[in-house]
N, C-alpha and C positions, 0 to 999 in steps of 0.2 A: 764221312766217306771211309771206305776200307783202305788200309794202307798197303795191302798185299794184293796180288792178282786174285780176282774172284775165281772160285772153283765152280766150273760149269760141267755138269754131267749130261750127256745127250744119249737118250735111248731111242734108237730108230733105224731107218733103212740105210743101206749102203748099196748103190747101184752103179752100173756102167750105163751111161747115157749114149745112145746112138742118135746123134743130132743131124737132121737134114734141114737145110735152109732152102726156102722156095718163095716165089713171088706171092702166092696165095695158098691157103690151106685147101686141101682137096675136099670137094663135096662128096656125099655118099655115092659110091659107084664110079667116081671119077679117077682117072689115072693122070698124073702130072709128072713133069720132069723137074727134079730138084737141081739147085745150083751148086750145092756142095754137101759133103757129109763129114762127120768127125766122131771119134770116140772120146768122150769126156767123162771124167769121174763125177758121179752125182749121187742121187738118193736124198730125200729130204733130211734124214738124220745126219748123213755125212756133210751135206751142204751147210746145215746149221752149225755143225761142229767146226767146220773151216771158217765160217763167218765169225763165230765167237772167238776163235783163236786169233784171227787177224786183227780183231779190235781189242785184244788184250786179255782174253780169258785164259785160264789154265784149264784146258778142256780134256775130258775123258769120254770115250765112246763105248757104249754097250750095244753090240749088234752081232750080226753073222754075215760071213761070206761063204761062197761055195768052195768046191775043190777044182774049179776050172782055171783057165789061163787069166781070167780077169781078176781073180782073188788077190794075187800078189801085187798087181798094178794098183788095185783099190787100197790095199793096206799100205803100200809104200807111199802112195800119194797122201794119205791121211797123216802118216808119221812125218813126212816131209813138211807138212803144215803145222807141226808141233802138237798134234793130237795124240794122246795116250791111247793106244789100241790094245792094252793088255786084257781088256774084257771083250775084245772082238774075237769070236770063235769061228773056226773053220767047220764046214758041214760036209760030211762024206756023201758021195753019190748025189750031189746037188749042185746046180748052177748058181752062181751069184745073181743077185737081183739085176734086172735089165729094164731100161726104159727107152722107148722109141719116141723121140721128141721132134716134131715138125714145127719149124719156126718160120713165119711169113715175114715179108718185108717190113710190115708195121711193127714187128716185135712181138705180136701175139703168137700163142703157141697152142699146140694140141699134143697131148701126151698119153701114151699107152704104157702101163707098167706091168712087168712080169715079176712077181715077188721073189721067186726063187728062194735062196737061203733066208731072206728076210722073214718069210712065212714060217721058218723053223725056230725063230727066237722064242724061248719058252719062259715060263714062270720060274723054272729051275735056274735058267741063266740069270734071272734077276736075283734069285737067292744067292748065287755064287758071286754076284757083283754088289751085294748089299752095302758094303763099306764105301764103294764108289758113289753111291747115292747118299748115304747118311752124312758123308763129309763134304757134300756139295753146298754151295750157296744157292744154286738154282738147278733144278732138274728140268730139262727141255725135252718134250715128247711130241710126236706127230701120230698119224694113223696109218702108216705104211707097214706096220708090224702087227701081229695079232693083238686084239683088244684085251684078252685076259692078261697078256704079258704087260701091257701098258698099265692096266689097273693094279697089278702087283707092284710095279715100280712106283706108282703114285701113292699107294698105301705105305710103302717103306718111307717115302719122302715125308708124308704127313706125320708119321710116327716120330720122325727125326726133326720135325719143324723146318723142313727144307722147302723153300718156295718152288712152285711148279708152274711152268708156262706150257700151255697146250696150243699147238698149231693143228686145228682139226681138218687136216687134209690127208688123203682125198676127202671130198665133201661127203659126210655120212648122211643117211636118211634118218638115223637115230643115234643119239649119243647117250651112253650109260649115265645114269644120274651121278655116279661117283666122279665122272670127268667134268661135270658142271660145277664141282666144288673145288676146282684147282684155283690157284691165285690169280692167274690171268689166262684168258682164252683169246687167241688172235686170229679169227677167221677173215677171209676176204668176203666180197659181196655175195658170190654164189654160194659159198659155204654158210654164210649167215642166212640166206634164203632157205637152204636145205634144212638147217637146224631149227628155224623158227616157223617155217611155212608162211612167212610174211613177204610182201613185196619190198624191194629195196632200191627202187628206182630214184627216189628223191631223198634229200637229206632228212626231211621229216619222217619219211618211211624208215630210213636207216636208224634214226634216233629211236623210234618206237621198237624196231627189231632188236637194237642193241640193249635197250632197257629190259625188254622181255627176256632176252638171253641171260642178262645179268641176274635178273630176279629169279629165274628158274633154278639157278644154282648158287646164288650169292657170290659169284665171282666177278672180278673186273673184266671188262670186255674192251678190246681194241680191234675195231673192224678196219682192215686196210682197204683203201678205196682207189688205189693206183694214183692217177693224176689228181684225184680229189682229196688226197691226204688220208688221215685216219680219224675215225670217230671213237673217242675214248669215254667209257662210262666207268667211273670208279665206285659209284654207289647210286641207288635210285635217285634220279633228279640231278645228279652231279655229272653233267655231260660236257665234254670239250671237243670241239672240232679243230684238229691240228692240221693246218694246210700242208700240201705236198711241196716238194722242190721241183721246179720246172726243169725237165730234161727231155732229150729226144730219145725215145725208147728204141733199143736195138734188139733186146732179147729179155722178155719178162719172166723167163723160166724160173729163176731163183730169186726174184726180188722179195718174195715173201719169206724165203729162208734167210736172206740177208737181214731182213727186218727182225725176225725172231732171234737170231744169234746176237745181233747188236743190242736188242732190247734186254736180253738176259744179262749180258755183261754190264751194261750201263746201269741197269736197275740194281744189280748185285753190288755195284760199287757204292751204293747209297744215295744215288740221285733220285729225286721225286719221279714218280711214274710218268707224268706228262713230259718232263724233260727227257726221260729215257725214250719215250715215243718219238719225240722230235729228232733225237739222235738216230733212232732206228729208221725213221722216214728217210733220212739222208742216206743211210746205208742201202736201203732198198732202191732208192732212186739211182745211186751210182751203179749198183749191180744191174739194173734194167738198161743202163746206157752202154753196156758191154756185152759181147757175145759169150756164151758158155755159162754154166752154173758156177762151179767152184772157181774157175779162172777169173770170173768177173767179180768175185767178192772183194769189197774194198778194205783197205787197211785203215787203222785208227787215224793216222795223220791226214789221210784224204778226207775222211768224214769231218774232222775238226776244221779243216781248211774251208769246207762248205758252210760251216756254222759261224 
């Protein structure tokens, strides 16, 4: 096990989430009344940075905010969570990323994202933050910033023998081959279906899809299944179904982000990958049992108490 805090670098999005809570999600063409609304700091990259920091990582963020009123709030929030924001740049004449999140009473959600400054994160930004990636134990990336920028960061990490975890969200219709050669890819069910073109309704279908995804890029695959746990494929034929923790879902918005951040830290500490997935399952479950993205991220002692 590592004796110091693992170094986690997150390259990704930083958003302000406008969250509305309602009994049911609206159908196409339907207008409904919401029960409440709130502005909550979010973005998959920032969420995962906060998740990793709360479970014990020394976290550095690479990203962009705009020049609007949200920018200062977003940066202050990350720094208050212990995240190093020296590689988060401001973008002139551009709004910060924005997400409109509708959450129904079951905890399920529907999200619309406006990339804003996240869409301006460039390959040059990666070059300027090269040392932040090379000195990391794990680089954590998602798909809410431009793909060429992600590819540049992954290449820097590979050259420095830094592990890379990819959360392939939002679900892509096509993933560049280079991103299928990362160390771990952790899609949910819908993202797995989009990546493989296979059905994922049953555990046997999930097993086939997970193995196909792993074989396509020789990466380890951890498919998050919500209340059904996680399907882990470490190599062809080496499959483990890791059960979920039973919870009452309140808001599943950032459960996957809690999973990814916790996985990165626990794995970087030297724990076997199946144990890291078990730890991450609990982090995701706790996050889903609370409202809000970053406010619901669990701390290390909470996860260990569940274990």
